[in-house]
N, C-alpha and C positions, 0 to 999 in steps of 0.2 A: 790788329786783327783785320783780315780782308773782308770784303763784302760777302764773299762766298762762305768764309768761316762763320760769319754772323748768322747766315740764313740756312746753311746746309744742315739737315738733320741726318746724322749718320744712321746706318741700319740698326746698330745696337740701341741707340736712343729711341729710334722709331718703334722698334718692337717692344721695348720696355714700356713706352707710353701706350702703344696699342693694347698691350696686355692689361694695363691698369685702367685705362680710360675707355677702351672699347672702340676707339676710332683711330684712323690714321693720323699721325701727327705730322703735318707739313706746315711750314711757316712761310709767311710772306717775305719776299725778297726786298721789297722797297720799304724803307723805314717809314713808320707812320701809317702803314696801310690799314684801312679799316673799311667796314661795310656799314652803311646806314640806310634805313628805309627812306623812300621818296617822301619829301615833305609836301603837304598840300596846305595852302593858305585858306583859313576860314574867315569870312567877313561877318561880323555881328552888328546888328542895328537895334537900338533900343527905341521903342515907340511908347510914349505915355498913353495910358488908356483911361484916365480919369479916376473917379472914385466909385467904389461899390459899397452900398449900405445894406446891412441886414439886421434883423431883430431876432434875438434869442431870449429864452427864459432860463434864468439861473437862480436856483433856490427860491422859486416863486416870484421873482422880480423880473420885470421886462428890461432888457438891456439892449441898447442900440449900438452896433459896431460899425464904424466907418473905416474902410481900408483902401489905400491907394494901390492900384494894380498896374504893374508894368509888364508889357509883353515884349519878350525878346524873340526876334526872328532872325534866322540865318538864311539868307537868300541862296537858292540853289544855283551853282555855277552852270552855265551851259556846257554840255559835253564837249570835249576837245574835238576839233575838226581836222580832217586830213588836209594835206597840202593842196593848194588850188590846182585843179586839172587832173588830179588822181581819181580814177573812177572805179578801180578794183585793186584788190591785193592778190598777188600771184605767188603761190608757194610751189617750189619745185621739189620733186622726189627723184633721186638718181640712185638706182639700186639694181641688183641682178634679178630681174623679174621672173626668170625661169626657175629660180630657187625659192623655197618657202621663206628664207630669210630676207629676200627682196620683196616678194609679193605681199607679205604681211605688212611691210612698211607702206606700200601703196594703199592697202586696205585700211590700215589704222589712220593714216593721214586723211583719207577720204571721209572716214567716219567723223573724225574731229572737225573737219571743215564743214560737213553737213550740220553738225550740232551748232557750230559757231554761227553759220549763216542763218540758222533757224532762230537765233537770238540777236540778230542784227548785224552780224559780221564783225569786222575790226574797224573801229572808228566810224561805224555806219556804212562801211564799204563792203560789198560782197567779196567773198574769197573764192579764188579759183585754183584748182589743183592741176599742175602740169607735170607729167610723168615721163621719165626716160629710162631706158634699159642700159646699164653699163656692161652687161654681158660678161662680167668678171674680167674685163680687158682694160688695162691701163689706158691704151690709146683711145678706145671707145669712150671711156669715162671722161677723159680730158676733152674730147671733141663735143660730147653731149653736155658736159657742164658748161662749156663755152656757148653752145647753142641755146641752152635754156636761159642763160643770163642775157646774152646779146640779142637773140632773135625773139625768144618767148618773153623776155623782160620780167623774169621772176625776181621777187624781192628778197627771197631767202632760199637756201638749199638745205634739204634734209636727206640723209641716206648714207650709202656706203655699206660695206660688209667686209670685203677683202682688204687686209692691211696694205698689201702692195699696191692695190688700185687706189686706196685712200692716199697713200704717199704721193702718187702721181697727181691725183686730183687736187691736192692742196696748192699746186702751182697756179692753175687758172683761178682758183679761189682767191689767192693773194693778188694776182694781176688785176682781177675784176672787182676786188674789194667787196666780196659777198659773204654774208654770214653763212656759216656751214655748221649745222647741228648734226653731228656725225656719229656713225657706228665705227666698228673696228677697234681692236685692242692693242695694237702695237705701241710700245713706249716711244718709238721714233717720232710719232706725230706730235706729242706734247713737247718732245725735245726740240722740234723745229720751232715751235712757238717760243720756247725758252731761249733758243739761240738767236732768233730774229723776230722779236715781238711785234715790231711795227709792221712787218711784212705778213706774218701769219696769225695775227691776233683774232682774225675772224672765225677761226676754228674752235669749236667747243665739243668735247666728247660727251654725248648725252645718253647713249644706250647702255654701255657697260664700262667697267673700270679698266684702267691701265693694266695690261697683261701681267706686269710685275706683281700686282696684288694677288694673283693666283697663288703665289708662294705663301702669302699670309693666310689665304683661305685654306691652303693645304695644311698648314700648321694648326689652324683652328679645328680642322677635322680630327687631327691626331689628339689635340688637347680635349676635344669633346669625348672621344673614345676613352681616353685615360680617366676622365671624370666619371665615366659610366662603367668603369671596371675593366676596360679592355686596354691592356698595356701593349704598346708596340715599340720594339727597339731595333727591328730590322725591316727594311722596306725593299721591295723589288720594283723598279720603275720601268714602265712601258710608255714610251713617248713618241710623238710625231718626229719625223726627221724633217724639221722645218725651223725657220729662224724664230718664229714666235715662241717656241719652247726653248731655244737657245738663250733667249733673253731671260726666261723664267728660272731655268735650272740652277744657275750659280747661287742666287739668293736662297732658293729653297734648300739646297744642299748645305749651305752655311748655317741656316737656321736649324736644320736637323742635327748638325754637329754640336750645336750649343745645347741640344737636348739629349746628347749622347745616343742619337739614333743613327744607325748605319744603313747606308744604301748598299746592299749586297751586290747589285748590278743595275745599270741603266741601259736599256735597249732602245735604240732608235729604229722605228719601223716606217716603211714608205707608204704612200697612198695605195689603198686597196689590199693591204696586208691581211692575211687570214690564218696564218699558221701560229695561233696563240697557244695551242696545247703544249708544245715543247717548252715554251716560256713559263707557263704555269707550273709545269712539273719541275723545271729548274728552280723557280722561285721557292717551291716547297723544299727541294733538296738543299738549298742554300740557307734554310732556316728563317726565311721571311715570314712574318705574321700577316702581311698584307701585300697585295699588288696595288701600287699607286699608278694610275694611268693619267696621262696628259694627251688626250686625243681630240683631234678635230679634223685635220687634213686627211687622216687615214680613211675615215668614213666607214670603219668596220667595227665600231664599238659593240654592235649587236652580236657579231660573231664572237668577240671576246666574252661577252656575257653568257652566251650559250655554252661555250666550251668550259668556262669557269663553273657554271651550274651543273654541267654533265660530270665533270671530274670530281666535284665535291671534295677538294683538298682543303686542309685546315688553313685557308687563306681568305681574308677579307678582300673584297673588290671595292676600291675607293678612288677618290681623286676627281679628275675632270674628264668627262666624255661628252662632247657636243651632242652626240646622238642620243645620250641619255636624257637630255633636256627635252627632246621631242616627245609630245604626248603620244605619238604612235610607237614609241620604243617598246612598250609592253607587248603590242601585237607583233612587232617585227622580231622580238626575241621569244615569242611564245610563252611569255611569263618568266623566262630565265633570268630577267633582271631583278627579280624579287631579292631584296636585301642589299642591292648595290647602293653604295653611298656616293653621292655626286655633288658637284657645285652647281647651284641654281644661278646661272649667268643672268646678269641684269637685274637681280634683286626681286624676282617675282616667282613664286610657285602658285599655281592657280587655285589650289585648295586652301591657301592662306594669303589672300591679297593683303599687302601691307598698308593700304590706304583705302578710304571709302571710294575715291575716284577710280582706283584700280578695280575694285569690285564691280562698279557700274560699267567700266570700260569692257571688262570681260563679258558681262551680261549683254551689253548693247552690241558688241562685236559678234557674239554668238547669234543673237537675234537677227542681225543684218546679213551675216554670211553663212549661217547654218552650222558653224563650228567655232570653237574658241580660238583665240590668237595662236597661230601655229608655230611661232618662234618668238624669242624674247625681244627681237628687234621691233616688234609691234609696239611695245611699251615705250621705247625710245622715240619712235616716230610720232606716236600720239602725244606724248609729252612735249615734243619739239613744237608741234603746232600750237598748243596751248601756251607754252612758254613764249613763243614769238608774239602771240597776241598780247600777252601780259606786258612784255617789255615795250612794245610799240605804244600801248595805251599809257604806260607809265611815262614814257618819253613825251608823249603828247600832253599829258596832264601837267608835266613840268615846264611846258612852254617851249619845247624844242621846235625849231623852225621846220625841220623835216624829221618826223619821228620814224621814218623808214630808212634813214641813212645808216649804213652799216657802221661807220665810225662812231656815230652817236649811240647805236644800240649795243656796241661792245661794252660801254660803260654801264649800261643797265643790266646786261647779262652778268657782268662781273660782280654785281651787288649780291647775287645769289651765291654765297660762298660759305665757308666754315662759320657756323653759328647763325646763319640766315638762309636756310634752305627754303625752297618753294615746294609745297606739297602738291604733287600731281598723282600719277599712278605710283610713283615712288617719291621719296624726299630728295629732290635734286639740288645739288650745289656744286660749284666748280672751285678747284684750287686757284688761288690768285696768281697774278703776274709775279714771277720770281720765286715760285714754290719749288721746293726740293723734295724728292720722294724717297721711298725706302731704299732704293738702289743707288742713291747719291746722284741721280740725274734730275733734270727739270721736269716738273709735272704741271706746267702752266696750262690752265683751262681743262685739265682732266676732271672727270667726275669724282667727287669726294667719296672715299671709301670709309665705311664704318657702319656699326649697328644702327645708328640713327640716320643714316644716309642711304647709300646703295652699296651692296656688296653681294658676293656669291654665297648665299645662305648654305648651311650644312643641310643637305636634303637626302632623301632615301626613297627608293621604290618599295611600296608596301601594298599588297593586295590589289595590284593594278592601278595604283594611284601614286602620284608624287606627293610627299609630305615634307614638312620642314621640321628638322630636329633642333636647330639652334639658329638665332638667339632665342632666349627664353620668352621674350615678349611676343614673338611671332610663332613659336613652335605650335604644331597641331598634332604631334605624335611623339612617342618615345622610341628609342632605338630598338630595332629587332635584329637579332643575330641569326645567321643561317643555322639550322639545327645540326648540321654536320660539324659546327665549331664547338658544340656543347658537350 
């Protein structure tokens, strides 16, 4: 049996395990891989304290008791110190600042840094934020990444958004050996780590899951509907004409076939597309019970929702629409998104924060900026700052000579893996070196997918709010169907 045969989880096994255990099954490629918490040494000293005598009365008689007392003290270790000559910690954010997905990363990182500085910084050092705009340009991102590391001397990079830009930015990351806690969902990024671990090991996807997992999320939407009495055996797919969906569709289609669900038609639409009405009418004519969308690049999910609501055909609107995740989607659709079922990217719906830290982050962000986090990238950026602080302090406590060294920190980041997540705004863990994913490709350093980790929750627009329908431990609402379906 080859190494690949030992470690590869084929799609059938993956889905079978995911259905029974509720998490993505990915195995470590290296034999003997394990994760263990950092060990800290405790020094105990025993100090004799002499004798203590006391007199008590028992049954009317006076009894004198003498007891030898021993005091155990555990001296407090001095806090770990930063390397000599280091006077501050510099955190870089590289993102498209003209877009909400970029600006929210700057805002979230700034908030985290202010909170950390108020409590003494990292290893007693003040933390400074350095920000650059990638302008959604690969060339700009590459040059700005290089400038932040070489001229601004940042210790770690956070950010990204566009998958194409991220692919390009991974090159200076590798050359400059800089930890990159990243956004973007393309499977190509983790594959690069898997293909050349030593070169690309500094990359960790922290904001959202590998785009392939959107196929698993889509199946979970269908399973959820079936469990609630809504049977679907025919789907009409409306999807972006873009590579990110090209990666997703084969696995999704295969999983549908296993459930005897037919895709009556799959339509690719370009950026800015608005003529959804004929597609909705065709979907109904072909006997579909639902329109399943996979939209991000098109940027016109609000138009789809309006035309769907106006036509009131016996069709559910479900799937993934990046616009539907926006809190302003209700206003932009005039409430037409009521009943739309969508995937909550990045594992957070603000009406149902999954962790106490998430709840406080939303509150503090709203207090500081006057509005809640405007995109899910904010949770990733906020978590990235706190995760970086955590691993630096763990490295220092373990006696590492330079706890800011990227090669050193990779080891500590990798400890947060299956079975050992760190609870931040979400429960964050990374697939290990050598991991194979649901599509049979490498998922090294991808964000772990699962109910107890991060995934795109089954969500719905109801009464002007986003609510979570599943999983059960997080749900804050029951399914509501459009009245024209009843």
